[in-house]
C-alpha positions in Angstrom: -5.5 17.5 90.0 -5.7 19.1 86.5 -6.9 17.1 83.6 -3.5 17.3 81.8 -1.8 15.8 84.9 -4.2 12.9 84.8 -3.5 12.4 81.1 0.3 12.4 81.7 -0.1 9.9 84.6 -2.2 7.6 82.5 0.2 7.6 79.6 3.1 6.9 82.0 1.1 3.9 83.3 0.6 2.7 79.7 4.3 2.6 79.0 5.0 6.0 77.4 7.4 8.7 78.6 5.5 12.1 79.0 7.3 15.4 78.6 6.4 18.9 79.9 6.0 21.0 76.7 5.4 24.6 75.7 3.3 23.9 72.7 5.5 21.8 70.5 8.8 22.2 72.4 10.0 20.5 75.6 10.9 23.0 78.3 13.3 20.7 80.3 17.0 20.7 79.4 18.2 17.2 78.8 14.7 15.9 78.0 16.3 13.4 75.7 17.5 11.4 78.7 14.5 12.2 80.9 12.5 9.3 82.4 10.0 11.0 84.7 8.3 9.0 87.5 4.9 9.5 89.0 6.2 12.0 91.6 7.8 14.2 89.0 4.7 14.1 86.8 2.6 15.1 89.8 4.9 18.1 90.4 4.1 19.4 86.9 0.5 19.9 88.1 1.5 23.3 89.4 3.2 24.3 86.1 1.6 26.8 83.8 2.8 24.8 80.8 -0.3 23.1 79.5 1.1 21.0 76.7 2.4 17.4 76.8 5.0 15.7 74.6 5.8 12.1 74.2 9.4 10.8 73.7 9.8 8.3 70.8 11.9 5.5 72.4 12.5 1.8 72.1 10.2 0.3 69.5 8.0 3.4 69.0 7.8 5.0 65.6 5.8 7.8 63.9 4.6 8.4 60.4 4.4 12.2 60.2 2.1 13.0 57.3 3.1 16.6 56.8 0.6 17.0 54.1 -1.6 20.1 53.7 -4.3 18.8 51.2 -7.1 16.6 52.4 -7.3 14.6 49.2 -3.6 13.7 49.3 -3.6 12.6 52.9 -6.8 10.6 52.4 -5.2 8.9 49.4 -2.1 8.0 51.4 -4.2 6.6 54.3 -6.3 4.5 52.0 -3.2 3.1 50.2 -1.6 2.2 53.5 -4.8 0.8 55.0 -4.8 -1.8 52.2 -1.3 -2.9 52.8 -1.2 -2.5 56.6 -4.7 -2.5 58.0 -3.5 -2.8 61.6 -2.0 0.7 61.2 -5.4 2.4 61.6 -7.1 -0.5 63.4 -4.9 -0.3 66.4 -2.5 2.7 65.8 -3.0 6.2 67.2 -3.9 9.0 64.9 -3.0 12.5 66.2 -4.3 15.8 64.8 -3.0 19.3 65.5 -5.9 21.5 64.3 -5.0 21.2 60.6 -5.1 18.6 57.9 -1.7 17.2 58.8 -1.6 14.0 60.9 0.8 11.8 62.8 0.4 8.1 63.0 1.9 6.3 66.1 2.8 2.6 66.0 5.7 0.3 66.9 8.4 -1.0 64.6 10.1 -4.4 64.3 13.5 -2.6 63.6 14.2 0.8 65.2 15.5 3.4 62.7 16.5 7.1 62.6 14.6 8.9 59.9 13.0 7.8 56.6 11.4 10.4 54.4 9.7 11.1 51.0 10.6 13.7 48.5 9.4 17.2 49.2 6.5 18.3 46.9 4.7 21.6 46.2 1.8 22.8 44.1 2.9 26.1 42.6 4.1 27.9 45.8 7.4 26.3 46.8 6.9 27.6 50.3 3.9 25.4 50.8 5.3 21.9 50.8 4.0 18.3 51.4 6.1 15.4 52.5 6.1 12.3 54.7 8.7 11.8 57.4 9.0 8.6 59.6 10.8 8.8 62.9 12.1 5.9 65.0 14.1 5.8 68.3 17.5 5.7 66.7 17.5 9.4 66.7 16.0 11.1 69.8 12.7 12.7 68.9 9.5 13.8 70.7 6.0 14.8 69.5 3.5 17.0 71.1 0.3 15.0 71.8 -1.9 16.9 74.2 -2.8 20.5 75.0 -2.1 23.7 72.9 -0.2 23.3 69.6 0.0 26.9 68.6 -0.7 30.2 70.4 -1.3 33.7 69.2 -1.1 36.6 71.7 -1.3 34.0 74.6 -4.4 32.3 73.2 -4.4 28.7 72.0 -5.6 28.7 68.4 -4.8 25.0 67.7 -4.7 22.0 70.1 -3.7 18.4 69.8 -6.3 15.7 69.6 -6.6 12.0 68.8 -9.0 10.4 66.3 -11.6 7.9 67.6 -10.8 8.7 71.3 -7.8 6.4 71.4 -4.7 8.1 72.9 -1.6 7.2 74.9 -3.7 7.8 78.0 -6.0 4.8 77.3 -4.1 2.7 74.7 -1.4 0.6 76.3 1.9 0.7 74.4 2.0 -3.1 73.9 -1.3 -3.0 72.0 0.0 -0.7 69.3 0.6 -2.5 66.0 4.1 -3.6 65.1 5.1 -2.7 61.5 8.2 -3.8 59.6 10.8 -1.2 58.7 9.8 -1.6 55.1 6.3 -0.2 55.9 7.8 3.2 56.6 9.7 3.2 53.4 6.6 2.1 51.6 4.6 5.1 53.1 7.2 7.5 51.7 7.2 5.8 48.3 3.4 5.7 48.1 3.2 9.4 48.8 5.8 10.1 46.1 3.6 8.2 43.7 0.4 9.9 44.9 2.0 13.4 44.7 3.3 12.8 41.2 -0.1 11.6 40.0 -1.8 14.6 41.5 0.4 16.9 39.5 2.6 18.2 42.3 6.2 19.2 41.6 9.3 18.0 43.4 11.1 20.7 45.4 14.7 20.1 44.4 17.3 19.6 47.0 19.8 22.4 47.5 22.9 21.8 45.4 25.9 22.6 47.6 28.0 25.5 46.4 26.2 26.7 43.3 25.1 24.6 40.3 27.8 21.8 40.4 25.2 19.2 41.4 27.9 17.3 43.3 27.7 16.6 47.1 30.4 14.9 49.1 28.3 12.9 51.6 29.0 9.2 51.1 30.4 7.5 54.2 31.4 4.0 55.3 28.5 3.8 57.7 25.9 3.9 54.9 24.3 0.9 53.4 23.5 0.8 49.6 20.8 -1.5 48.5 20.2 -3.0 45.1 17.5 -5.3 43.9 19.5 -8.3 45.0 22.1 -7.3 47.6 23.3 -4.6 50.0 26.8 -3.1 50.1 29.0 -0.9 52.2 30.8 2.0 50.4 34.1 0.0 50.3 32.2 -2.9 48.5 30.7 -0.8 45.8 33.9 -0.8 43.7 33.9 -4.6 43.4 30.1 -4.7 42.9 30.4 -2.2 40.0 33.2 -4.3 38.4 31.1 -7.4 38.6 28.1 -5.7 37.1 30.2 -4.3 34.2 31.7 -7.7 33.5 28.1 -9.1 33.3 27.2 -6.3 30.9 24.7 -4.5 33.2 24.4 -1.3 35.2 24.7 -1.2 39.0 21.7 0.6 40.4 20.8 1.2 44.0 17.9 2.7 45.9 18.1 6.2 47.5 17.6 4.6 50.9 21.1 5.6 51.9 19.7 9.1 52.1 16.9 8.0 54.3 14.1 7.5 51.7 13.1 5.4 48.8 13.0 1.7 47.9 13.0 2.0 44.1 16.3 0.5 42.8 16.1 2.3 39.5 16.5 5.8 40.9 20.3 5.9 41.4 23.1 4.6 39.3 26.6 3.8 40.5 29.6 4.9 38.4 33.3 5.5 38.6 35.4 8.6 38.0 38.7 9.9 39.2 39.5 12.1 42.2 43.0 13.1 43.2 44.3 10.7 40.5 42.6 7.7 42.1 39.4 5.8 41.0 36.4 7.1 42.9 32.9 5.7 43.2 29.9 8.0 42.7 26.1 7.6 42.9 23.9 9.7 40.7 20.3 10.3 41.8 18.2 10.9 38.7 15.3 12.4 40.6 17.2 15.2 42.3 20.0 15.5 39.7 22.6 15.3 42.4 25.8 13.2 42.2 26.9 11.9 45.5 30.6 11.2 46.1 32.6 10.0 49.1 33.0 12.6 51.9 36.8 12.0 52.0 37.1 13.6 48.5 35.5 16.8 49.5 37.5 19.7 48.1 39.8 21.3 50.6 38.4 24.8 49.9 34.9 23.7 50.8 36.1 22.1 54.1 38.2 25.2 54.9 35.2 27.5 54.3 33.0 25.4 56.6 35.6 25.5 59.4 35.8 29.3 59.0 32.0 29.7 59.2 32.0 27.5 62.3 34.8 29.5 63.9 32.9 32.8 63.3 29.8 31.3 64.8 31.6 30.1 67.9 33.6 33.4 68.5 30.9 35.8 67.5 32.9 37.4 64.6 36.2 37.7 63.0 39.1 39.0 65.1 
């Protein structure tokens, strides 16, 4: 039996789902629903694919520190260690041959994705950010074997700090963090990056320089300092705030990141002769409006692009 097979069997025994990977990518179609048993894992022993992935399911969560400067990642780790010492005391720290790390834990509340701003130092192609992934969106991470190859030779491999890995650390012993811890990791990195003199990489602004995106939906939750609202409730909440002589501000958590309730302001304008709620994000400069008010021309263009992609070209 090859060492990688023993690793996969051990992680399966410890409550994790292994995947057969080619470096970072799973090779099996439908891996999202795959739950291999011992017999299937043993059958991989004959495979030439030497990398192993791990599916993020149930209460598993990952803080992916996609940060390229050692000082920045050390500062983030130190700040998180003060708030959540169990993260590094019992969590798993994965390396991939570079500075970047991934921190594996469990979460009290499964989520999809929470992320920080994207930052750069001069070259906008070299970016730094923190992304947190839960099981509400199917995701996997490479954890063992080659990470990157050049000309068939592995130049970077996965490893775990301190010797603890899914092969010897039972899942139930991983620390359980609240969902707020993942948002805090993103906010802390934003603060660290700003203090280090990095620059925010601005989000793309739709069709040109209008700065308006039509992405607000009824499924989103908008959080203020004291309450949380659905899109249909923002109108009444704004009216109440105005009667009290104050602004209504919410966090940018509806976009998947941020817990600072001063970053976004709620306002009202008119679209199609009807009152329309909007949310302006001061950090990105974008104004977010309900998706139902998206201009017809934009929607038509997107459909045309989709048709071209599906048919292979215009008739």
